[in-house]
C-alpha atoms as a printed R data frame, in Angstrom:
    type eleno elety resid chain resno       x       y       z
1   ATOM     1    CA   MET     A     1 244.844  87.112 136.523
2   ATOM     2    CA   ASN     A     2 247.185  88.841 138.951
3   ATOM     3    CA   GLU     A     3 249.419  86.455 140.853
4   ATOM     4    CA   PRO     A     4 249.041  86.766 144.612
5   ATOM     5    CA   LYS     A     5 251.884  88.271 146.550
6   ATOM     6    CA   THR     A     6 253.138  86.782 149.760
7   ATOM     7    CA   ALA     A     7 253.522  89.079 152.736
8   ATOM     8    CA   LEU     A     8 255.668  88.568 155.789
9   ATOM     9    CA   ILE     A     9 254.137  90.583 158.621
10  ATOM    10    CA   LEU     A    10 256.081  91.224 161.800
11  ATOM    11    CA   SER     A    11 254.155  92.906 164.592
12  ATOM    12    CA   HIS     A    12 255.293  93.839 168.058
13  ATOM    13    CA   GLY     A    13 253.993  95.575 171.135
14  ATOM    14    CA   THR     A    14 255.594  98.098 173.432
15  ATOM    15    CA   PRO     A    15 259.226  97.784 174.553
16  ATOM    16    CA   GLN     A    16 260.105  95.846 177.680
17  ATOM    17    CA   PRO     A    17 260.520  98.274 180.617
18  ATOM    18    CA   GLY     A    18 264.048  99.643 180.673
19  ATOM    19    CA   ARG     A    19 264.751  98.392 177.118
20  ATOM    20    CA   GLU     A    20 263.206 101.326 175.224
21  ATOM    21    CA   ARG     A    21 266.492 102.689 173.831
22  ATOM    22    CA   GLU     A    22 267.615  99.248 172.659
23  ATOM    23    CA   ALA     A    23 264.195  98.628 171.073
24  ATOM    24    CA   LEU     A    24 264.464 101.891 169.101
25  ATOM    25    CA   GLN     A    25 267.960 100.959 167.936
26  ATOM    26    CA   LEU     A    26 266.686  97.550 166.858
27  ATOM    27    CA   GLN     A    27 263.846  99.197 164.967
28  ATOM    28    CA   GLY     A    28 266.471 101.150 163.035
29  ATOM    29    CA   ARG     A    29 268.307  97.919 162.173
30  ATOM    30    CA   PHE     A    30 265.062  96.280 161.018
31  ATOM    31    CA   LEU     A    31 264.221  99.258 158.812
32  ATOM    32    CA   ALA     A    32 267.744  99.350 157.339
33  ATOM    33    CA   HIS     A    33 267.589  95.612 156.588
34  ATOM    34    CA   VAL     A    34 264.188  95.842 154.935
35  ATOM    35    CA   ARG     A    35 265.168  99.001 153.031
36  ATOM    36    CA   ALA     A    36 268.184  97.105 151.635
37  ATOM    37    CA   LEU     A    37 265.909  94.235 150.545
38  ATOM    38    CA   ARG     A    38 263.579  96.683 148.815
39  ATOM    39    CA   ASP     A    39 266.362  98.702 147.196
40  ATOM    40    CA   SER     A    40 267.998  95.534 145.845
41  ATOM    41    CA   GLN     A    41 264.585  94.597 144.402
42  ATOM    42    CA   ARG     A    42 264.536  91.282 146.276
43  ATOM    43    CA   VAL     A    43 261.019  92.200 147.455
44  ATOM    44    CA   HIS     A    44 258.163  94.078 145.796
45  ATOM    45    CA   ASP     A    45 257.549  96.476 148.650
46  ATOM    46    CA   ALA     A    46 258.086  97.035 152.341
47  ATOM    47    CA   ARG     A    47 255.998  99.157 154.661
48  ATOM    48    CA   ALA     A    48 256.139 100.054 158.333
49  ATOM    49    CA   TYR     A    49 253.110 101.001 160.416
50  ATOM    50    CA   ILE     A    50 252.574 102.111 163.991
51  ATOM    51    CA   LEU     A    51 249.058 101.986 165.386
52  ATOM    52    CA   ILE     A    52 248.143 105.355 166.869
53  ATOM    53    CA   THR     A    53 244.780 104.353 168.295
54  ATOM    54    CA   GLY     A    54 243.770 101.790 170.868
55  ATOM    55    CA   ALA     A    55 244.921 101.173 174.400
56  ATOM    56    CA   THR     A    56 248.394 102.623 174.947
57  ATOM    57    CA   HIS     A    57 249.652  99.439 176.623
58  ATOM    58    CA   SER     A    58 248.778  97.307 173.593
59  ATOM    59    CA   ARG     A    59 249.673  99.484 170.618
60  ATOM    60    CA   LYS     A    60 251.591  97.695 167.926
61  ATOM    61    CA   GLY     A    61 254.152  98.394 165.313
62  ATOM    62    CA   MET     A    62 254.038  96.391 162.096
63  ATOM    63    CA   LEU     A    63 256.509  95.737 159.343
64  ATOM    64    CA   VAL     A    64 255.048  94.320 156.122
65  ATOM    65    CA   ILE     A    65 257.307  92.856 153.436
66  ATOM    66    CA   GLU     A    66 255.655  91.869 150.138
67  ATOM    67    CA   GLY     A    67 257.191  89.731 147.428
68  ATOM    68    CA   THR     A    68 257.072  86.401 145.715
69  ATOM    69    CA   ARG     A    69 256.640  83.341 147.883
70  ATOM    70    CA   GLU     A    70 260.218  82.348 147.128
71  ATOM    71    CA   ALA     A    71 261.625  85.755 148.103
72  ATOM    72    CA   VAL     A    72 259.621  85.913 151.329
73  ATOM    73    CA   ASP     A    73 260.620  82.332 152.217
74  ATOM    74    CA   GLU     A    74 264.265  83.221 151.695
75  ATOM    75    CA   ILE     A    75 263.957  86.209 154.046
76  ATOM    76    CA   PHE     A    76 261.952  84.268 156.649
77  ATOM    77    CA   TRP     A    77 264.559  81.507 156.894
78  ATOM    78    CA   SER     A    78 267.633  83.741 156.683
79  ATOM    79    CA   LYS     A    79 270.039  83.872 159.614
80  ATOM    80    CA   GLU     A    80 269.902  87.687 159.683
81  ATOM    81    CA   TRP     A    81 266.079  87.785 159.871
82  ATOM    82    CA   LYS     A    82 266.000  85.138 162.612
83  ATOM    83    CA   ALA     A    83 268.543  87.128 164.644
84  ATOM    84    CA   LEU     A    84 266.520  90.343 164.301
85  ATOM    85    CA   VAL     A    85 263.312  88.573 165.342
86  ATOM    86    CA   ALA     A    86 265.047  86.960 168.332
87  ATOM    87    CA   GLN     A    87 266.280  90.388 169.439
88  ATOM    88    CA   ALA     A    88 262.790  91.842 168.981
89  ATOM    89    CA   SER     A    89 261.378  89.062 171.154
90  ATOM    90    CA   ALA     A    90 263.840  89.955 173.910
91  ATOM    91    CA   LEU     A    91 263.217  93.713 173.719
92  ATOM    92    CA   THR     A    92 259.481  94.070 173.043
93  ATOM    93    CA   HIS     A    93 256.184  92.504 174.050
94  ATOM    94    CA   ASP     A    94 253.986  90.364 171.812
95  ATOM    95    CA   VAL     A    95 256.254  89.715 168.816
96  ATOM    96    CA   GLN     A    96 254.287  87.896 166.146
97  ATOM    97    CA   LEU     A    97 255.183  86.700 162.649
98  ATOM    98    CA   ASP     A    98 252.481  86.030 160.082
99  ATOM    99    CA   LEU     A    99 252.565  84.965 156.447
100 ATOM   100    CA   ALA     A   100 249.724  86.138 154.221
101 ATOM   101    CA   VAL     A   101 248.762  85.771 150.586
102 ATOM   102    CA   GLY     A   102 246.906  88.380 148.536
103 ATOM   103    CA   GLY     A   103 247.927  91.913 147.735
104 ATOM   104    CA   VAL     A   104 245.339  92.912 145.149
105 ATOM   105    CA   LEU     A   105 241.661  92.068 145.180
106 ATOM   106    CA   GLU     A   106 241.807  89.968 142.015
107 ATOM   107    CA   SER     A   107 244.653  87.831 143.348
108 ATOM   108    CA   LEU     A   108 242.478  86.088 145.932
109 ATOM   109    CA   ALA     A   109 240.335  84.319 143.329
110 ATOM   110    CA   GLY     A   110 242.778  81.397 143.060
111 ATOM   111    CA   PRO     A   111 243.216  80.643 146.778
112 ATOM   112    CA   SER     A   112 239.495  81.234 147.427
113 ATOM   113    CA   HIS     A   113 238.553  78.864 144.602
114 ATOM   114    CA   ILE     A   114 240.804  76.113 146.007
115 ATOM   115    CA   TYR     A   115 239.220  76.540 149.448
116 ATOM   116    CA   ALA     A   116 235.692  76.417 147.998
117 ATOM   117    CA   GLU     A   117 236.493  73.220 146.071
118 ATOM   118    CA   ALA     A   118 237.914  71.594 149.210
119 ATOM   119    CA   ILE     A   119 234.793  72.446 151.212
120 ATOM   120    CA   GLN     A   120 232.565  71.210 148.397
121 ATOM   121    CA   ALA     A   121 234.468  67.905 148.351
122 ATOM   122    CA   LEU     A   122 233.494  67.469 152.008
123 ATOM   123    CA   GLY     A   123 229.846  67.720 151.006
124 ATOM   124    CA   ARG     A   124 229.183  71.011 152.748
């Protein structure tokens, strides 16, 4: 069975008014940091997305970092990551961090099975 990957997902909204240039510079620092993690093979993959549909005031950018749970935990708790996220919170709207497990369809069998057993133990 394929082991599930852990993903760290950072999403953000539009820049704060008057902070657009700083937000773009910060985006460059985020991408450079994540590129270095990927190139050093500390993570499996890293991807950046910008939503191009939806209301213009609520469009989001997303940065997805995939790796082992240990690697993602190390990034999440690192001083450099925390500083970048703090800056993003000051420069953009709606900064959100999420952790996810999965990656490939077959990898969800384990976590889904654990959930089903827990629900069954409750008699539901």
